[in-house]
C-alpha positions in Angstrom: 18.3 18.1 7.6 21.5 18.2 5.6 22.0 14.3 6.3 18.3 13.6 4.7 19.1 15.6 2.0 22.4 14.3 0.5 20.9 11.5 0.5 18.0 12.0 -1.2 19.5 13.7 -3.8 22.2 11.1 -4.4 19.4 8.7 -4.6 17.7 10.4 -7.5 18.5 8.8 -11.1 20.0 11.1 -13.4 17.8 14.3 -14.7 14.9 13.7 -12.7 15.1 17.2 -11.4 14.5 18.3 -14.2 10.6 17.3 -14.1 8.9 20.5 -12.7 5.2 20.4 -13.6 2.9 23.2 -11.8 2.2 21.4 -8.4 -0.9 22.8 -7.8 -1.8 22.2 -11.6 -3.3 18.6 -11.8 -2.3 16.7 -14.7 -4.8 16.3 -17.1 -6.2 13.2 -19.4 -4.3 13.1 -22.8 -6.7 13.1 -25.9 -6.3 10.5 -28.7 -3.8 7.9 -26.7 -1.5 6.5 -29.4 -3.2 2.6 -29.8 -0.5 0.4 -28.2 -0.2 -3.3 -29.9 -2.0 -5.5 -26.8 0.7 -7.3 -25.0 0.2 -11.1 -24.0 -0.3 -12.4 -21.4 2.2 -14.3 -18.7 0.9 -17.4 -17.5 0.2 -17.4 -13.6 -0.7 -20.3 -11.1 -4.0 -19.7 -9.7 -4.5 -19.0 -6.3 -6.4 -20.8 -3.5 -7.3 -20.4 0.1 -4.5 -21.7 2.7 -5.4 -20.7 5.9 -7.9 -18.5 7.5 -8.1 -17.5 11.3 -10.6 -15.1 13.2 -7.9 -12.5 13.3 -9.2 -9.4 15.5 -12.4 -8.4 17.0 -13.7 -6.4 14.3 -12.6 -5.2 10.8 -9.0 -5.9 10.2 -7.5 -2.6 8.8 -3.6 -2.8 8.5 -1.3 -5.6 7.6 2.9 -5.0 6.9 5.0 -8.0 6.7 8.3 -9.0 8.3 11.3 -8.2 6.4 12.4 -11.5 7.1 9.8 -13.3 5.7 9.0 -14.9 9.3 6.1 -12.9 10.5 3.5 -10.7 9.9 1.2 -8.5 11.9 -1.9 -6.8 11.5 -4.5 -4.1 13.8 -7.7 -3.6 13.5 -11.1 -1.8 15.1 -10.3 -4.1 18.6 -7.4 -1.4 18.9 -4.6 -4.3 18.8 -1.7 -5.3 17.0 -1.4 -8.9 16.5 1.7 -11.1 15.3 1.7 -13.9 13.2 3.3 -16.7 12.2 3.7 -16.5 8.6 4.3 -20.6 8.2 2.1 -22.3 11.0 -0.4 -19.5 11.3 0.0 -19.1 14.6 -1.0 -16.2 17.2 2.8 -15.3 18.9 1.9 -11.9 20.7 -1.0 -9.5 21.5 0.2 -5.9 21.7 -2.7 -3.4 22.8 -0.7 0.1 23.4 -2.9 1.0 20.5 -5.5 2.7 22.3 -7.4 3.8 19.4 -8.9 1.8 16.4 -5.5 0.8 14.3 -5.3 2.3 10.8 -2.1 1.5 9.4 1.1 -0.1 10.1 4.9 -0.4 8.4 7.8 -2.5 9.9 11.2 -1.3 8.9 13.7 -2.8 6.7 16.7 -1.3 8.6 16.0 -1.7 12.1 13.7 -4.3 14.5 11.1 -1.6 14.6 7.3 -2.1 13.6 5.1 1.6 13.6 1.2 1.8 14.3 -1.0 4.7 13.9 -5.1 5.2 14.1 -7.7 7.2 15.0 -5.8 9.5 17.2 -2.5 11.3 16.4 0.2 9.6 17.8 2.3 7.3 16.2 4.1 4.7 18.3 7.2 3.0 17.3 7.7 -0.9 19.3 10.6 -2.7 19.6 9.6 -6.1 18.0 12.8 -7.5 20.0 10.3 -6.7 23.5 7.1 -6.1 22.5 7.7 -2.6 24.0 6.7 1.1 22.6 10.1 2.7 22.7 9.2 6.0 21.0 6.0 8.2 20.2 5.6 10.7 17.0 2.8 13.6 17.1 1.1 13.0 14.0 -1.4 13.8 11.7 -4.2 16.2 13.4 -7.2 14.1 12.7 -5.9 10.4 13.0 -3.0 8.4 10.8 -4.4 6.5 8.3 -1.5 5.2 6.0 2.3 4.8 6.7 5.6 3.6 4.6 8.6 3.2 5.8 11.4 4.5 3.2 13.7 1.6 1.9 17.1 3.2 2.5 16.5 6.0 4.7 15.9 6.7 7.9 12.4 7.9 7.2 8.8 7.2 8.2 6.1 8.5 6.0 2.7 9.1 7.1 -0.6 10.6 5.8 -4.1 10.9 7.8 -7.5 12.6 7.7 -6.4 16.6 7.8 -4.6 15.7 4.1 -0.9 16.3 4.7 1.9 14.1 4.4 4.0 13.9 7.0 7.9 12.5 6.7 9.9 11.5 9.8 13.2 11.2 11.3 13.0 7.3 12.9 15.6 7.7 14.8 13.9 10.4 16.9 10.7 12.2 17.1 11.3 15.0 14.7 9.1 15.8 11.9 11.7 16.1 8.6 8.6 17.5 6.4 4.9 18.8 6.3 3.9 18.1 2.8 0.6 20.0 1.7 -1.2 20.0 -1.3 -4.5 17.2 -1.1 -7.6 18.9 0.0 -8.9 15.6 1.5 -8.1 12.3 3.6 -4.7 10.4 2.7 -6.0 7.2 2.2 -2.1 5.8 1.2 1.3 6.3 0.9 4.1 4.3 -0.5 7.7 5.0 -0.1 10.7 4.0 -3.3 14.4 4.4 -3.5 14.7 6.6 -6.8 12.4 9.8 -8.0 9.6 9.9 -7.0 10.2 8.7 -3.6 7.3 9.1 -1.9 3.5 8.6 -3.5 0.5 9.6 -1.6 -3.1 8.9 -2.8 -6.1 10.7 -1.4 -9.9 11.0 -1.5 -9.6 14.1 -3.0 -9.3 11.6 -6.2 -5.8 12.6 -7.0 -2.3 11.3 -6.4 0.7 12.8 -6.0 4.3 12.3 -6.6 6.7 13.8 -4.2 10.2 15.5 -4.0 11.4 14.2 -1.1 14.5 15.7 -0.6 12.6 19.5 -0.6 9.5 18.1 0.7 7.9 19.3 -2.8 4.6 18.1 -5.0 6.9 17.0 -8.3 3.2 15.7 -10.4 -0.2 16.0 -9.7 -2.4 12.8 -11.1 -5.8 13.6 -11.9 -7.5 10.8 -14.2 -9.1 9.2 -11.6 -13.0 10.7 -11.3 -13.6 9.4 -7.9 -11.5 8.7 -4.5 -8.1 7.2 -4.5 -8.3 4.3 -2.1 -4.9 2.1 -2.9 -1.6 2.4 -4.3 0.7 -0.6 -5.3 4.3 -0.2 -6.5 5.7 -2.7 -8.4 9.4 -3.8 -6.7 11.5 -3.9 -10.0 9.1 -2.2 -12.7 9.5 1.4 -11.4 5.8 1.7 -12.3 2.6 1.2 -10.1 -1.1 1.2 -9.8 -4.0 3.2 -8.1 -7.4 1.8 -7.5 -10.9 3.3 -5.6 -14.0 4.0 -6.7 -13.4 4.0 -10.6 -11.5 1.5 -10.9 -7.7 0.9 -11.6 -5.2 2.8 -13.3 -1.3 2.0 -13.9 1.3 4.5 -14.1 4.9 4.8 -14.8 7.9 6.6 -12.9 9.0 9.2 -12.8 6.7 11.8 -14.4 3.6 9.2 -13.5 2.8 9.3 -17.2 -0.9 7.4 -17.8 0.2 3.2 -18.9 -3.5 1.7 -19.1 -6.4 0.8 -16.7 -7.5 -2.8 -15.5 -10.9 -3.1 -16.8 -13.5 -5.7 -15.0 -13.3 -4.8 -11.4 -16.7 -3.1 -10.9 -16.7 -2.4 -7.1 -14.7 0.0 -5.0 -11.5 -1.1 -4.8 -10.1 -1.4 -0.7 -6.7 -2.8 -1.6 -4.2 -3.4 -4.5 -0.9 -5.6 -3.9 1.8 -6.5 -6.5 4.4 -9.0 -6.3 7.7 -9.1 -8.6 6.3 -11.9 -10.7 4.0 -9.6 -12.0 0.6 -10.5 -10.2 -1.5 -7.6 -9.4 -4.1 -8.4 -6.7 -6.7 -5.9 -6.4 -9.5 -6.4 -3.4 -13.2 -5.2 -3.5 -15.6 -3.6 -1.2 -18.4 -6.4 -1.7 -15.1 -9.1 -1.1 -14.5 -10.0 -4.7 -11.0 -11.2 -5.5 -9.6 -10.5 -8.8 -6.0 -11.6 -9.7 -4.2 -9.6 -12.8 -1.3 -10.2 -15.2 0.9 -6.4 -14.4 2.1 -6.2 -17.7 -1.3 -6.8 -19.9 -4.1 -5.9 -17.3 -5.5 -9.3 -18.4 -7.6 -10.9 -15.5 -6.7 -14.5 -15.1 -8.5 -15.4 -11.9 -11.8 -14.3 -10.0 -12.9 -15.3 -6.6 -14.6 -13.6 -3.7 -14.1 -14.2 -0.2 -17.0 -16.0 0.3 -19.0 -17.2 3.7 -20.2 -13.5 4.6 -24.1 -13.3 5.6 -24.0 -9.5 5.3 -22.8 -7.4 3.0 -21.2 -5.2 5.1 -18.7 -7.9 6.4 -17.6 -9.2 2.9 -15.4 -6.5 2.2 -11.5 -6.9 1.6 -10.0 -3.9 3.7 -6.3 -4.5 3.0 -3.5 -6.9 1.4 0.0 -7.8 1.2 2.3 -10.2 -0.8 5.0 -11.8 1.6 9.1 -11.1 0.2 8.7 -14.4 -2.1 5.4 -13.1 -4.0 3.9 -16.6 -3.0 1.8 -15.8 -0.3 -1.0 -13.2 0.0 -2.6 -12.2 3.2 -5.7 -10.3 3.2 -7.8 -8.5 6.3 -11.0 -8.7 5.8 -14.6 -6.9 7.2 -15.4 -9.8 8.7 -13.1 -10.4 11.4 -10.9 -13.1 9.4 -7.4 -12.8 8.3 -6.6 -15.1 5.0 -3.4 -16.8 3.4 -3.5 -17.5 -0.2 -0.7 -19.4 -1.9 -0.6 -21.0 -5.8 -2.7 -24.0 -6.5 0.0 -26.8 -6.9 -1.2 -28.5 -8.9 -2.4 -26.3 -11.9 -0.4 -26.4 -15.0 -0.1 -24.2 -18.2 -1.9 -26.3 -21.0 -1.0 -24.2 -23.9 1.1 -21.5 -24.9 -1.6 -19.7 -27.3 
């Protein structure tokens, strides 16, 4: 524990330890916020569908990118994990050791490891060079629905149905922290280098920012009025977004100060992803897709998944940008996986 505590504290920005709100009292919306001048939207090239495949025999519920940007993996209701070549779209391998439905995937940036979890209590660590399970963790007591690998520490963070957030030493099946506070299922977790190093979203309508060194809540964000389903952390901007049943909100780290709403996606938001170029993607329960400028919250493109005959097949369940930010991958309720890329013929005609 000393090894992790010293590294965690070393990565904390100066002054971050001084943030000490009452852990279990949610932050309240500010009254009469100051009006800020509107930010002019940045021009972004529109997106178009590049590749589509029937990936799983059921909904595609989880995606994760290879840190080297050569492949990605998907998991779904058919209880399998599939590994895909990012450039060709071809299937590289199918892993079937995860017995229940696969709900979450993560790939380590430091080791050749992939982690998977689902509706049982087992988290599996796969060696991606041999496609074999090399380690197992006993996770959430009711199922593990979200996971993230810390970018610089040997830690895996998971959350699930019992509302707790677990922090694991990936070098051994050891639980470093069991972090409690949420009162409903964890829907998403994210890790970043600086405080707050762990963020969690829950169906209890809140987001928690955690002190990773001591495993305690730093701040509770309670401006969502309904369940929060997804988080997206900007790669360089020290800001993040949250989405769920009542829209999309943007927040500033480290204290979780509210910044702005993204208005206009009038559906339950299942998934958010953001790239370094400042493009936020939101995917809806009804198959609606929107692309936003991160700074201005301007919705510059809207489309839908298309081709679904039934409403329950239209949803977008998960998403991720590749490491360059130039390709977007979505996992969908109609059993498909889509890859979107920039429309190469699009140009910015005006600077107005």
